[in-house]
C-alpha positions as CSV (number, residue, x, y, z in Angstrom):
1,X,83.1,-23.1,22.0
2,X,81.8,-23.2,25.5
3,X,80.6,-20.1,27.4
4,X,79.7,-20.2,31.2
5,X,78.1,-16.8,32.4
6,X,76.2,-18.3,35.3
7,X,75.1,-16.2,38.1
8,X,74.9,-13.0,36.0
9,X,72.9,-10.3,38.0
10,X,71.5,-8.5,34.9
11,X,70.1,-10.0,31.9
12,X,67.9,-8.6,29.0
13,X,67.4,-9.1,25.1
14,X,70.1,-6.7,24.2
15,X,72.9,-8.6,26.6
16,X,71.8,-11.9,25.1
17,X,71.7,-10.6,21.4
18,X,75.3,-9.3,21.8
19,X,76.4,-12.8,23.2
20,X,74.8,-14.5,20.4
21,X,76.4,-12.1,17.8
22,X,79.8,-12.5,19.4
23,X,79.7,-16.2,19.9
24,X,77.5,-17.4,17.0
25,X,79.2,-21.0,16.9
26,X,78.6,-21.8,20.6
27,X,78.2,-25.6,21.4
28,X,77.7,-25.2,25.0
29,X,76.1,-22.5,27.1
30,X,75.6,-22.4,30.9
31,X,73.1,-19.9,32.1
32,X,72.7,-21.2,35.6
33,X,71.6,-19.1,38.7
34,X,70.2,-16.2,36.5
35,X,66.6,-15.9,38.2
36,X,65.7,-13.1,35.9
37,X,66.3,-14.9,32.7
38,X,63.1,-15.1,30.7
39,X,61.7,-16.8,27.5
40,X,62.5,-13.9,25.5
41,X,66.3,-14.0,26.2
42,X,66.4,-17.9,25.7
43,X,64.5,-17.2,22.4
44,X,67.2,-14.8,21.2
45,X,69.9,-17.3,22.0
46,X,68.2,-20.3,20.5
47,X,67.6,-18.4,17.3
48,X,71.1,-17.3,16.9
49,X,73.1,-20.2,18.2
50,X,71.4,-23.1,16.4
51,X,74.5,-25.3,16.8
52,X,74.2,-25.6,20.6
53,X,74.6,-29.0,21.9
54,X,74.7,-28.2,25.6
55,X,72.4,-25.9,27.6
56,X,72.0,-25.3,31.2
57,X,69.3,-23.2,32.7
58,X,69.4,-24.2,36.5
59,X,67.4,-22.0,38.5
60,X,65.9,-19.9,35.8
61,X,62.8,-19.2,37.7
62,X,61.1,-17.0,34.9
63,X,61.5,-19.4,32.1
64,X,58.0,-21.1,31.1
65,X,56.8,-23.9,29.0
66,X,56.7,-21.5,26.0
67,X,60.6,-21.0,26.4
68,X,61.1,-24.7,26.3
69,X,59.0,-25.0,23.1
70,X,61.0,-22.3,21.5
71,X,64.2,-24.2,22.6
72,X,63.0,-27.4,21.0
73,X,61.9,-25.8,17.8
74,X,65.3,-24.3,17.3
75,X,68.1,-26.3,19.0
76,X,67.8,-29.5,17.1
77,X,71.4,-30.6,17.9
78,X,70.9,-30.3,21.7
79,X,72.1,-33.4,23.4
80,X,72.2,-32.3,27.0
81,X,69.7,-30.0,28.6
82,X,69.4,-28.8,32.4
83,X,66.5,-27.0,33.8
84,X,66.3,-28.0,37.6
85,X,65.2,-25.4,40.1
86,X,62.2,-23.9,38.1
87,X,58.7,-24.6,39.6
88,X,56.9,-22.9,36.7
89,X,57.9,-25.6,34.1
90,X,55.5,-28.5,33.8
91,X,55.2,-31.8,32.0
92,X,54.0,-29.9,29.0
93,X,57.3,-28.0,28.7
94,X,59.5,-30.9,29.2
95,X,57.5,-32.9,26.4
96,X,58.6,-30.4,24.0
97,X,62.4,-31.1,24.9
98,X,62.0,-34.9,25.1
99,X,61.0,-34.6,21.2
100,X,64.6,-33.6,20.4
101,X,66.1,-36.7,18.8
102,X,69.7,-35.9,19.8
103,X,68.9,-35.5,23.4
104,X,70.8,-37.8,25.6
105,X,70.7,-36.3,29.0
106,X,67.9,-34.3,30.7
């Protein structure tokens, strides 16, 4: 199952939790151009949708290295990850993602 909710103007933990409950078997999620997306929401998604293989977070301006660490801990099946457009993420955050053994595209 694929879900593209890019461009949402509103995002919070309740919204992300609802999405995760409705679509627990998601394989791909595009959350691009949601500048208010934060670590907490990504954590909720990664805890509930552990089968994700593709995750795109382009222009997620509030996402930090801690969020990437949480993604790496929980989304072991991730093969494709996109995070461009974020100036807060550093090499430290990317290093967590690079540890994913199935990752083929960053």
